[in-house]
C-alpha positions as CSV (number, residue, x, y, z in Angstrom):
1,M,207.5,-24.8,-53.0
2,R,209.9,-23.6,-50.3
3,V,208.3,-24.5,-46.9
4,F,209.4,-23.2,-43.6
5,D,208.2,-24.9,-40.4
6,L,207.9,-22.6,-37.3
7,G,207.1,-25.7,-35.2
8,P,204.6,-25.6,-32.3
9,R,203.5,-22.1,-31.2
10,H,201.7,-21.4,-28.0
11,G,200.2,-18.2,-29.3
12,P,198.7,-15.9,-29.9
13,M,200.1,-15.1,-33.3
14,L,200.0,-11.7,-35.0
15,A,199.6,-11.8,-38.8
16,F,199.6,-9.0,-41.3
17,G,200.2,-8.5,-45.0
18,G,201.2,-5.9,-47.5
19,P,203.4,-3.2,-45.9
20,Y,203.4,-2.0,-49.5
21,S,206.5,0.3,-49.1
22,N,204.6,2.2,-46.4
23,L,207.2,2.7,-43.8
24,H,204.9,4.7,-41.5
25,A,202.4,1.8,-41.3
26,L,205.1,-0.8,-40.9
27,R,206.7,1.0,-38.0
28,A,203.3,1.4,-36.4
29,M,202.8,-2.3,-36.7
30,R,206.1,-3.1,-35.2
31,G,205.4,-0.6,-32.3
32,L,202.0,-2.2,-31.6
33,A,203.6,-5.7,-31.6
34,R,206.2,-4.5,-29.1
35,A,203.6,-2.9,-26.9
36,E,201.5,-6.0,-26.8
37,N,204.5,-8.3,-26.1
38,F,204.5,-10.2,-29.4
39,D,208.1,-11.5,-29.9
40,K,209.5,-11.9,-33.4
41,K,208.6,-15.6,-33.5
42,S,204.9,-14.7,-32.9
43,V,204.6,-12.4,-35.8
44,I,204.3,-13.3,-39.5
45,C,203.8,-11.3,-42.7
46,T,202.0,-12.7,-45.7
47,G,204.2,-10.9,-48.2
48,D,204.3,-7.8,-50.5
49,V,206.6,-5.8,-48.3
50,V,207.2,-3.6,-51.3
51,A,204.5,-2.2,-53.5
52,Y,202.6,1.1,-53.9
53,G,204.4,3.3,-51.4
54,S,207.5,5.5,-51.5
55,Q,209.9,3.7,-49.2
56,P,210.7,0.3,-50.5
57,R,214.3,0.0,-49.3
58,E,213.4,1.3,-45.9
59,C,210.6,-1.2,-45.5
60,V,212.9,-4.1,-46.4
61,A,215.5,-2.7,-43.9
62,E,212.8,-2.5,-41.2
63,M,211.7,-6.1,-41.8
64,R,215.3,-7.4,-41.7
65,K,215.9,-5.5,-38.5
66,W,212.7,-6.8,-36.9
67,G,213.6,-10.4,-37.9
68,I,210.0,-11.8,-38.3
69,T,209.0,-14.5,-40.7
70,C,207.7,-13.3,-44.1
71,V,206.3,-15.4,-46.9
72,A,207.1,-14.6,-50.5
73,G,204.5,-12.5,-52.2
74,N,204.3,-11.9,-55.9
75,C,206.2,-8.6,-55.4
76,E,209.1,-10.4,-53.6
77,L,209.3,-13.0,-56.4
78,Q,209.2,-10.5,-59.2
79,L,211.6,-8.0,-57.7
80,A,214.0,-10.6,-56.6
81,A,214.1,-11.8,-60.2
82,G,214.4,-8.3,-61.7
83,A,211.2,-8.9,-63.7
84,D,209.6,-6.0,-65.5
85,S,206.1,-6.2,-63.9
86,C,204.7,-6.9,-60.5
87,G,202.9,-10.2,-61.3
88,C,200.0,-9.0,-59.2
89,G,197.4,-11.0,-61.3
90,F,195.7,-7.8,-62.6
91,T,193.7,-8.3,-65.8
92,A,195.7,-7.1,-68.8
93,G,194.5,-3.7,-69.8
94,S,192.7,-3.0,-66.6
95,L,193.3,0.3,-64.7
96,C,195.0,-1.6,-61.9
97,D,197.4,-3.1,-64.5
98,A,198.1,0.4,-66.0
99,L,198.7,2.0,-62.6
100,S,201.1,-0.8,-61.5
101,A,203.7,0.4,-64.0
102,G,204.3,3.5,-62.0
103,W,204.8,2.2,-58.5
104,Y,206.5,-1.0,-59.7
105,G,209.0,0.8,-61.9
106,Y,209.8,3.1,-59.0
107,A,210.4,0.1,-56.6
108,N,212.4,-1.8,-59.2
109,D,214.7,1.2,-59.9
110,T,215.1,1.9,-56.2
111,L,216.0,-1.5,-54.8
112,T,219.6,-2.9,-54.6
113,E,220.8,-6.4,-54.6
114,V,220.7,-6.4,-50.8
115,E,216.9,-6.1,-50.7
116,R,216.5,-8.5,-53.7
117,T,218.6,-11.1,-51.9
118,W,216.5,-10.9,-48.8
119,M,213.3,-11.3,-50.9
120,A,214.7,-14.3,-52.8
121,A,215.1,-16.1,-49.5
122,C,211.5,-15.7,-48.4
123,P,209.6,-19.1,-48.2
124,D,206.5,-19.8,-50.2
125,L,204.7,-21.5,-47.3
126,V,205.1,-21.3,-43.6
127,V,203.5,-23.9,-41.3
128,F,203.0,-24.0,-37.6
129,T,200.8,-25.8,-35.0
130,M,198.9,-24.1,-32.3
131,G,196.1,-25.3,-30.0
132,G,196.1,-28.7,-31.7
133,R,195.5,-27.1,-35.1
134,R,197.8,-27.1,-38.2
135,Y,198.1,-23.7,-39.8
136,V,199.7,-22.8,-43.2
137,V,200.6,-19.2,-44.2
138,L,200.8,-18.2,-47.8
139,H,200.4,-15.1,-50.0
140,G,197.6,-15.6,-52.4
141,G,197.1,-19.3,-53.3
142,A,198.9,-22.5,-53.8
143,S,197.8,-22.6,-57.5
144,A,199.3,-19.1,-58.0
145,V,201.0,-16.7,-55.7
146,A,198.8,-13.9,-57.0
147,E,195.5,-15.8,-56.8
148,F,192.7,-13.5,-55.7
149,L,190.4,-15.1,-53.2
150,W,187.6,-13.0,-51.7
151,H,185.0,-13.6,-49.0
152,D,182.5,-14.6,-51.6
153,S,184.7,-16.6,-54.0
154,P,183.3,-20.0,-55.0
155,V,183.7,-22.9,-52.6
156,S,185.4,-24.7,-55.5
157,A,188.2,-22.2,-55.6
158,F,189.0,-22.6,-51.9
159,A,188.7,-26.4,-52.2
160,Q,191.2,-26.4,-55.0
161,E,193.7,-24.4,-52.9
162,V,193.2,-26.6,-49.8
163,A,193.7,-29.8,-51.8
164,M,196.9,-28.5,-53.3
165,L,198.2,-27.4,-49.9
166,E,197.5,-30.7,-48.3
167,D,199.2,-32.4,-51.2
168,V,202.3,-30.3,-50.9
169,L,202.4,-30.7,-47.1
170,G,201.6,-34.4,-47.1
171,G,198.6,-34.2,-44.8
172,P,195.6,-32.3,-43.6
173,I,195.5,-28.7,-42.5
174,D,193.1,-26.9,-40.2
175,A,193.5,-23.3,-41.2
176,V,195.0,-21.0,-43.8
177,I,196.4,-17.5,-43.2
178,A,196.6,-15.5,-46.5
179,G,197.0,-12.1,-47.9
180,H,197.3,-10.6,-51.4
181,S,193.7,-9.4,-52.0
182,G,194.1,-6.6,-49.4
183,V,190.6,-7.1,-47.9
184,P,190.4,-9.1,-44.7
185,F,187.9,-11.8,-44.1
186,R,187.4,-15.1,-42.3
187,R,185.4,-18.0,-43.8
188,R,184.9,-21.6,-42.9
189,V,185.2,-23.3,-46.3
190,A,186.4,-26.6,-47.8
191,G,186.9,-28.0,-44.3
192,V,189.3,-25.3,-43.1
193,D,189.3,-21.8,-41.6
194,W,190.5,-19.4,-44.3
195,I,191.7,-16.2,-42.7
196,N,192.8,-13.2,-44.8
197,A,194.7,-11.1,-42.3
198,G,194.4,-7.9,-44.4
199,V,197.2,-5.5,-45.3
200,I,198.7,-2.7,-43.4
201,G,200.1,-0.5,-46.2
202,M,196.7,0.4,-47.8
203,P,193.2,0.7,-46.4
204,A,190.7,-2.1,-47.1
205,H,188.6,0.0,-49.6
206,D,186.1,0.9,-46.9
207,G,186.3,4.7,-46.7
208,T,188.6,4.8,-43.6
209,A,192.4,5.4,-43.4
210,A,192.9,2.6,-40.9
211,T,194.5,-0.5,-42.2
212,R,194.0,-4.1,-41.1
213,F,195.8,-7.1,-39.4
214,A,194.8,-10.2,-37.4
215,V,195.5,-11.8,-34.1
216,I,195.0,-15.6,-34.1
217,H,194.5,-17.2,-30.7
218,P,195.4,-20.8,-29.6
219,T,191.6,-21.4,-29.2
220,G,191.2,-20.7,-32.9
221,D,189.5,-17.4,-32.3
222,V,190.5,-14.6,-34.6
223,D,190.6,-10.9,-33.9
224,Q,190.5,-8.8,-37.1
225,R,191.8,-5.4,-36.0
226,E,192.5,-1.9,-37.3
227,L,196.0,-0.3,-37.4
228,L,196.1,3.4,-36.9
229,Y,199.2,5.2,-38.1
230,D,200.3,8.6,-39.6
231,A,198.6,8.2,-43.0
232,Q,199.1,11.9,-43.8
233,A,202.9,11.6,-43.5
234,A,202.9,8.5,-45.7
235,H,200.7,10.4,-48.3
236,D,203.0,13.4,-48.2
237,H,206.1,11.2,-48.8
238,M,204.5,9.6,-51.8
239,V,203.7,13.0,-53.3
240,A,207.3,14.2,-52.7
241,K,208.6,11.2,-54.6
242,G,206.1,11.7,-57.5
243,L,204.0,8.6,-56.8
244,T,200.7,10.3,-57.5
245,Q,198.9,7.7,-59.6
246,G,196.0,7.6,-57.1
247,Y,197.3,5.3,-54.3
248,H,198.5,8.3,-52.4
249,T,195.0,9.6,-52.1
250,A,193.7,6.2,-51.1
251,L,195.8,6.3,-48.0
252,L,193.6,9.2,-46.7
253,S,190.2,8.5,-48.4
254,G,190.2,4.8,-47.8
255,W,189.1,4.2,-51.4
256,W,191.3,2.4,-53.9
257,P,191.9,4.4,-57.2
258,S,190.4,1.5,-59.2
259,E,187.8,-1.2,-58.4
260,D,188.3,-3.4,-61.4
261,V,190.2,-6.0,-59.4
262,L,187.4,-6.2,-56.8
263,P,184.4,-8.6,-57.0
264,H,181.1,-6.7,-57.5
265,S,180.1,-7.3,-53.9
266,L,183.0,-5.0,-52.7
267,R,182.6,-2.2,-55.2
268,R,181.0,1.1,-54.1
269,I,177.4,1.8,-55.0
270,Q,177.3,4.5,-57.6
271,G,176.7,7.9,-55.9
272,V,178.7,7.2,-52.7
273,A,180.9,10.2,-52.0
274,E,184.4,10.0,-53.3
């Protein structure tokens, strides 16, 4: 694994995942960071800069211009390699798997070697210390970049990931900052704080258009916050580019077009308004 050490940080740190080719959300995130005086060394992305949305090249350009640290998500790894699928970890034959062909094909056809070279250079793990605690930032898991971990995943699943991380890093860790699943949570498990910062390019399947990010303080406290941005403009751009597999409507409704990737605890009760 490629490990990048940010060294000691004196915080707070802003963490977010999944811009997902949603330039409107990414620019809103950058604007908020600027307004709250987060310099580029105090902001980190958990990967998947490119995914469902309609502005993949523009999002990579924005990230390069911003100059923040970004770990490699499955989309970075797959697109950098020119692979023919997103490697998202969706079950073969599922609706999520079927829908991925549309947006991934669009992104793969749109990106140039400039963007792929940037993606190929993203580290797999980022570590830093803050407030006497050792943090590690990754995309999904140490066992697999596209490992889905949820708020109610078994303790054994987290324990496996923590053990692998400590083996790779050669010592104990105190907290993990992750992404991939798209739904934020914080859980004390397997001896560490596991913090999913959420994603900014797609709502958290909660019926609101706002997306999510996290601020981690030197005390260890975590603020899980909403990002408001022009979701209507992002939706309209997707429609103009023909990306109408369902993720465009999710930007406004807050509901994902498929729930088959979600644990049952996060699926809507039948009868809830679409």
